C-alpha positions in Angstrom: 18.0 -11.3 -26.6 16.2 -11.6 -30.1 15.9 -14.4 -32.9 16.9 -13.1 -36.2 16.4 -14.2 -39.6 20.2 -15.3 -39.3 19.6 -17.1 -36.2 17.1 -19.2 -38.4 19.3 -20.2 -41.3 21.9 -21.3 -38.8 19.7 -23.5 -37.0 18.5 -25.0 -40.3 22.0 -25.7 -41.2 22.5 -27.5 -38.4 19.3 -29.5 -38.5 19.6 -30.3 -42.3 21.7 -30.8 -45.2 20.9 -27.3 -46.2 24.3 -25.0 -46.5 24.4 -21.5 -45.0 23.1 -19.5 -48.6 20.7 -22.0 -49.0 19.4 -21.4 -45.4 19.6 -18.3 -45.8 17.8 -18.1 -49.0 15.1 -20.0 -47.7 14.6 -18.5 -44.9 14.2 -14.7 -47.0 11.8 -16.6 -49.3 9.6 -17.7 -46.4 9.4 -14.5 -44.9 8.6 -12.7 -48.2 5.8 -15.0 -49.1 4.3 -13.7 -46.0 5.0 -10.4 -46.6 3.5 -10.7 -49.7 0.3 -12.4 -48.9 -0.4 -9.9 -46.2 0.2 -6.9 -48.7 -2.6 -8.8 -50.5 -5.0 -8.1 -47.6 -5.1 -11.9 -46.9 -4.4 -14.0 -43.6 -1.8 -16.1 -43.1 -2.5 -19.2 -40.8 0.4 -21.1 -39.7 -0.5 -24.6 -38.4 0.8 -24.9 -34.7 2.0 -21.8 -34.6 -1.0 -18.9 -34.8 -2.4 -16.5 -37.8 -1.3 -13.3 -38.8 -4.5 -11.4 -39.6 -5.0 -8.2 -41.5 -7.6 -5.9 -39.6 -8.9 -2.6 -40.9 -8.7 0.3 -38.0 -11.4 3.0 -38.9 -10.7 6.4 -38.8 -11.2 7.6 -35.4 -10.4 10.8 -33.2 -6.8 11.2 -31.1 -4.6 13.7 -29.9 -1.0 14.9 -30.3 0.4 14.2 -27.1 2.9 17.2 -27.4 0.2 19.6 -28.3 -3.0 18.5 -26.8 -4.2 19.1 -30.4 -7.4 17.3 -31.6 -6.2 15.3 -34.8 -8.3 12.9 -37.0 -6.2 9.4 -37.2 -6.8 8.3 -40.7 -8.1 4.8 -41.6 -6.1 2.0 -41.9 -4.7 -1.7 -42.3 -2.6 -3.3 -39.6 -1.3 -6.8 -39.1 -2.3 -8.9 -35.9 -0.9 -11.9 -34.7 -2.9 -14.7 -32.6 -0.7 -17.5 -31.4 -2.5 -21.0 -31.7 -2.8 -23.2 -28.9 0.3 -25.0 -29.0 2.4 -22.0 -28.6 0.4 -20.6 -26.1 0.8 -23.4 -24.1 4.7 -23.4 -24.3 5.1 -19.5 -23.6 2.7 -20.1 -20.7 4.7 -22.9 -19.0 8.1 -19.9 -19.8 6.4 -17.6 -17.4 6.1 -19.8 -14.3 
């Protein structure tokens, strides 16, 4: 099962005085702000949750898995996520 933006909005409605529409707008704006910040190449740090970090991956040699042909994989930027200590401890408890 996956958590969706709609699920987050529904939880906000239950825990606050927001309407369904307000909660969905707030949820969408929250994620839009994260996307906008990352697209500028800036990191996003969410206390007690984790960090979204923009990394530069250099150009590198690769191989087409279908043909075996060697190709060059272009340099690119990727977003990585590193869980914070509180999130790590919660997820590790769930695995035991």
